[in-house]
N, C-alpha and C positions, 0 to 999 in steps of 0.2 A: 183750968179753964179753957173754953172752946176759943177756937180763932174767930174773931167778930169783924176783923178789917184789917187793911194794911194801908200804912202812909208812907210814902217813899219821897225822896228829893225831887222826881218827878212831878208829884203832887204838890208840893211847895212852890215849883216854878210856875206851874200852871195856875195855881191859886193865887199865887202872890201878884200874877199879871191880872187876875180878875180882880182880887179883894184889895190888893195894896197891903198897907200896915194893918187893915182890919182882919186879917189871915190871922195874926198873932193873938187877937181876942177870943178866937174861936177855941172850942175843945177839940182834941183829936178825934172824938166820936162824931163830931160834926163836920168833919172834912175827909176822915178816911175813906178808901175804897171799901165797900161791904160785899161787892158782887166779886167774889175772888175765886179764881182758879188754882187748885191745889194738885200736888200729886203724892204719891207714896213712895216710899223708899224701893219697892219692888218693881216700880215702872221702868221703862225701858230708855237710857239715854237717847235713842233716836226720836222716841216719841215725846219726851220731855223737850228737846230742842226744836221739833217740830211746832209744838204747841206755843212755847216761847217766840219762835219767830212768827208765826201766824197772827198771835194776838198781841204782838208786840210788848210782851212782859218781859221785864229786866231782872226780875227776882221772884221766885217760884217757891212759895211755901210747900215744905213737905210735912205731911200728916201722917202719923202711925195712931190708929184706933182715936180719930179726932183730936190728937195731941200735937202740937207743932213741936216737931224734934228737929227742924233746920230750914234754911233757907237757900235757895241756889242761884246764884247769879248767871246771866248769860253767859259771861267769861268763864265760869265754872264748868257750863254745859257744854261750851265749845272746845274746851282742854279734855272734858272725859270723852268726847266723839272724836277727837283726833287721837286720844291715847287708844281707844277703842279699834279706829280704823288702821293704825300702825300694828295693833295685836294681831288684827285680822290677817293682814298683809303678811306679817312675819311667818303666821302659821300656815298660810297658803303656799308662800316660797318652801318653807321648810317639807310641806307635802309634794310640790312639784319636783323637788329634787330628791324625795325618797324613794325606796325601792317601789311602793306602790303608785308613785307619781307618774307622770307623762313626759318628763324631762330626762 
C-alpha cells in the first residue's frame, strides 16, 4: 500500500480538545492528516531537519518507491545532525594539522 495519511499524538491532542470523546467514535481515515510531507533515504540530513523545523513536523515519513520504509522523529534528525557536524569538525581538524593543512 501507498501512504494515505498520518495520525500522531499531536492530532489526538488537538482533536480531543475540539471533539471531546466523539473523537473515539471516528475512524482513523476521518481524522488523519492527508497532506503529508515525505522524504527519501537519499535526502540530506540538513534538508530533512530544515523542513521539519520550518513545517513544525515531529515525525517525517520516509518513502522509497512510494513505499513507507520508516519514520524519522525530530530527535533522530537532531542526533544525526550533531553526529554529522562532529564528523565534519573531526575531518577539518585532521586536515588543518596534516602536511597539506595550514597549521
